[in-house]
TIVOKE-558372 format. One line per 10 residues: number of its first residue (from 1); their letters; for each residue x, z, y of C-alpha. Coordinates in steps of 0.1 Angstrom, whole numbers, always signed. Example, Ala and Ser with C-alpha at 12.3 -4.5 7.8 and 13.67 -1.06 7.14 Angstrom:
2
1	as	+123/+78/-45  +137/+71/-11;
***
This chain:
336
1	mldavtaflt	+189/+7/-7  +218/-8/+14  +235/-11/-22  +207/-26/-38  +198/-53/-13  +237/-63/-11  +237/-66/-50  +204/-86/-47  +216/-110/-20  +251/-116/-37;
11	slspdqrkqa	+234/-129/-72  +216/-155/-54  +226/-192/-52  +229/-204/-13  +197/-222/-14  +179/-194/-31  +195/-170/-3  +186/-194/+28  +149/-194/+10  +152/-153/+10;
21	typlddaerf	+165/-144/+42  +153/-145/+78  +164/-132/+114  +154/-101/+120  +131/-107/+150  +117/-137/+130  +79/-135/+135  +78/-138/+98  +84/-103/+93  +50/-97/+105;
31	nwhfvprerk	+32/-122/+84  +15/-97/+61  -11/-97/+36  -25/-85/+6  -49/-115/-7  -34/-144/-29  -17/-170/-11  +13/-190/-6  +42/-167/+6  +74/-171/+25;
41	glplkqmtpd	+108/-154/+5  +116/-157/-30  +93/-151/-56  +101/-133/-90  +92/-169/-106  +123/-186/-90  +146/-160/-101  +167/-156/-129  +163/-126/-155  +195/-106/-138;
51	qrkaamamlk	+182/-116/-103  +148/-101/-110  +164/-69/-124  +182/-68/-95  +150/-74/-74  +132/-44/-87  +165/-22/-82  +157/-29/-47  +121/-15/-53  +133/+15/-68;
61	tglsdqgyek	+154/+25/-41  +123/+30/-17  +98/+45/-41  +94/+74/-64  +88/+71/-100  +50/+73/-89  +54/+47/-67  +74/+24/-89  +47/+27/-118  +19/+18/-92;
71	atsiidmenv	+35/-10/-79  +46/-27/-114  +13/-17/-126  -6/-38/-97  +23/-68/-104  +8/-65/-141  -27/-66/-133  -24/-101/-125  -21/-107/-162  -56/-86/-166;
81	lrvidnrppn	-72/-111/-140  -61/-141/-157  -82/-130/-186  -112/-119/-173  -115/-145/-146  -108/-169/-176  -81/-185/-162  -56/-207/-178  -21/-191/-186  -1/-212/-161;
91	dtyrdpenys	-27/-204/-132  -9/-201/-101  -38/-181/-84  -36/-147/-107  +2/-147/-111  +24/-118/-119  +54/-142/-109  +42/-151/-72  +56/-117/-59  +81/-125/-32;
101	ftvfgepdak	+112/-106/-20  +125/-114/+19  +152/-100/+39  +155/-98/+75  +186/-94/+95  +221/-88/+79  +223/-58/+56  +250/-34/+69  +254/+4/+76  +254/-2/+113;
111	spwswriegh	+228/-29/+124  +192/-30/+118  +178/-49/+91  +144/-47/+69  +134/-62/+34  +99/-67/+22  +78/-74/-14  +50/-87/-12  +23/-107/-34  -15/-101/-43;
121	hlslqflslt	-26/-62/-38  +8/-54/-29  +29/-54/+3  +57/-31/+10  +85/-30/+35  +113/-11/+50  +136/-10/+79  +172/+7/+78  +190/+14/+110  +223/+28/+114;
131	gqvlaqtptf	+223/+36/+75  +188/+53/+73  +156/+43/+65  +135/+45/+97  +102/+26/+86  +84/+21/+55  +50/+7/+68  +25/-9/+64  +23/-1/+30  -6/-17/+6;
141	fgsnpgvlky	-16/-8/-29  -47/-25/-42  -60/-28/-78  -85/-48/-92  -104/-39/-115  -101/-4/-102  -111/+10/-137  -102/-14/-164  -123/-5/-197  -148/-21/-220;
151	dpqmadkrma	-181/-12/-213  -210/-36/-216  -233/-9/-192  -208/-13/-160  -220/-30/-132  -185/-49/-132  -199/-73/-156  -162/-83/-163  -160/-52/-183  -183/-64/-207;
161	dprvkelpqk	-160/-91/-219  -150/-82/-255  -116/-92/-249  -109/-62/-225  -107/-40/-261  -77/-61/-267  -56/-59/-236  -27/-38/-236  -39/-26/-200  -70/-10/-211;
171	greilkqete	-78/+26/-197  -57/+15/-168  -69/+31/-132  -40/+26/-109  -53/+42/-79  -74/+71/-100  -59/+101/-80  -68/+81/-43  -105/+80/-58  -109/+115/-76;
181	kafallktld	-93/+137/-51  -113/+122/-22  -144/+127/-41  -134/+163/-47  -127/+168/-11  -165/+154/-1  -182/+175/-25  -169/+208/-11  -182/+199/+24  -212/+216/+36;
191	adqrkkaila	-239/+205/+55  -226/+208/+93  -187/+193/+79  -206/+165/+60  -224/+158/+93  -189/+150/+111  -171/+134/+81  -195/+106/+72  -197/+78/+96  -222/+56/+78;
201	tvaypeivts	-241/+55/+49  -229/+23/+40  -194/+16/+34  -173/-8/+57  -168/-42/+33  -130/-38/+36  -103/-19/+53  -108/-18/+90  -77/-24/+104  -73/-54/+76;
211	nkrtaslekm	-36/-73/+81  -34/-71/+118  +1/-65/+131  -12/-35/+152  -33/-6/+135  -57/+8/+158  -93/+22/+160  -114/+28/+189  -113/+64/+187  -107/+92/+158;
221	dglmlsemna	-135/+103/+140  -144/+128/+111  -138/+163/+104  -106/+179/+118  -83/+198/+94  -85/+228/+115  -123/+225/+106  -116/+230/+68  -116/+262/+48  -83/+268/+28;
231	dqrkifldll	-97/+252/+0  -106/+223/+15  -77/+223/+32  -55/+225/+0  -75/+193/-13  -71/+178/+16  -32/+180/+18  -31/+172/-20  -50/+139/-16  -23/+133/+17;
241	qtyltnyrit	+6/+137/-9  -12/+111/-34  -1/+87/-7  +32/+97/+7  +46/+109/-25  +46/+73/-33  +80/+70/-17  +113/+82/-25  +113/+120/-15  +135/+115/+15;
251	lakqqmakle	+111/+91/+29  +83/+111/+19  +95/+140/+36  +104/+124/+66  +72/+114/+71  +57/+147/+67  +78/+162/+90  +65/+138/+114  +33/+146/+110  +39/+182/+111;
261	ksgmdslrfa	+54/+177/+146  +26/+156/+159  +0/+184/+146  -11/+188/+113  -48/+203/+122  -56/+170/+142  -59/+150/+112  -89/+139/+104  -112/+131/+74  -140/+104/+76;
271	wagdltpelg	-162/+88/+49  -185/+60/+47  -208/+47/+19  -220/+64/-11  -212/+100/-21  -210/+99/-57  -184/+77/-77  -211/+57/-103  -202/+19/-99  -232/+2/-95;
281	egkgwyyrih	-246/-32/-77  -242/-25/-39  -226/+4/-43  -193/+13/-25  -172/+43/-7  -147/+41/+19  -125/+69/+36  -96/+73/+60  -71/+101/+69  -68/+95/+107;
291	gptilieydn	-43/+112/+131  -18/+108/+159  +7/+91/+139  -9/+80/+106  -39/+62/+93  -48/+57/+59  -77/+36/+47  -92/+34/+10  -119/+10/+6  -139/+5/-26;
301	tqtnanhiht	-168/-22/-22  -162/-53/-39  -166/-59/-74  -198/-34/-76  -172/-9/-64  -144/-17/-91  -118/-34/-66  -97/-7/-46  -79/-15/-14  -55/+11/+1;
311	vvrdltndfg	-31/+9/+32  -9/+34/+52  +2/+27/+85  +25/+44/+111  +5/+41/+143  +39/+47/+163  +65/+30/+141  +49/+1/+118  +77/-22/+110  +101/+1/+128;
321	edllqehykt	+92/-17/+162  +92/+15/+185  +124/+28/+167  +141/-4/+175  +129/-7/+210  +145/+28/+215  +176/+18/+195  +181/-16/+220  +175/+7/+252  +203/+31/+242;
331	tkhtkp	+228/+7/+225  +250/-19/+245  +246/-49/+218  +217/-74/+224  +192/-80/+201  +200/-100/+171;
***
């Protein structure tokens, strides 16, 4: 990752580098969101082909093949939205080139530094300290539409557009596993388990923690892993891994080790909204995985349940803040 980020920065002109870099302690590092908007940093549209290649090489160092495919598919989905939203080719609201790369601090093997990619439905950040990636959250993946297929009967009326049949992305379901595995787990729950797992009959209209700098919920609700049978535990852990394996294998293992240390049995599964995956007017569903150190949220309520948001938060180390504080306490140098 250090090599890739260094190569990216080296490829930039002085003006580009000024636009792409911030001090590590700048408030911009916490200014994240997943909606279409103007962003700081250097967007793809202002890069040369070689610089874009260097930027995407950075992305590959933090994600698995699965995660990289999801990220690039999310970026490409802006081309779909231009069509089904009836926007012109030069539209900047739905723009696959409006994904910005930003580096915080001076990348080296000893000092702390961070980098981020962000655009509509994609926000990823990684923090390195003493040559090791020690933080990779918040992590946001979203998909609009959740299911892209020509279907005049679908509640999402955009899918009745004949142009959908001609789109090269037709058939795409970027977050299919995140949806199907959760419903598979829900289906196995008995009446008593459902009483614990289901928090509301109507789904929340958005991920509850939104884009807050610090993710927190009033309490942990839902069905505990310790209250699941062996088959249910297997499905639950498979669902959990669907999120963790978006990261490079070393980062995924690092996150799992942290969960095991805090106690896997304390993880909870909670649900709100419809209990079947049929799309329809007013339909939608939400679930979360919540434990002492992690919060994963999934929400599919917009556009008649064809617009998905997912986020992974590390409740003890988002943005690497906790580890940085510990680092500064135990080292003699001052903060950047």
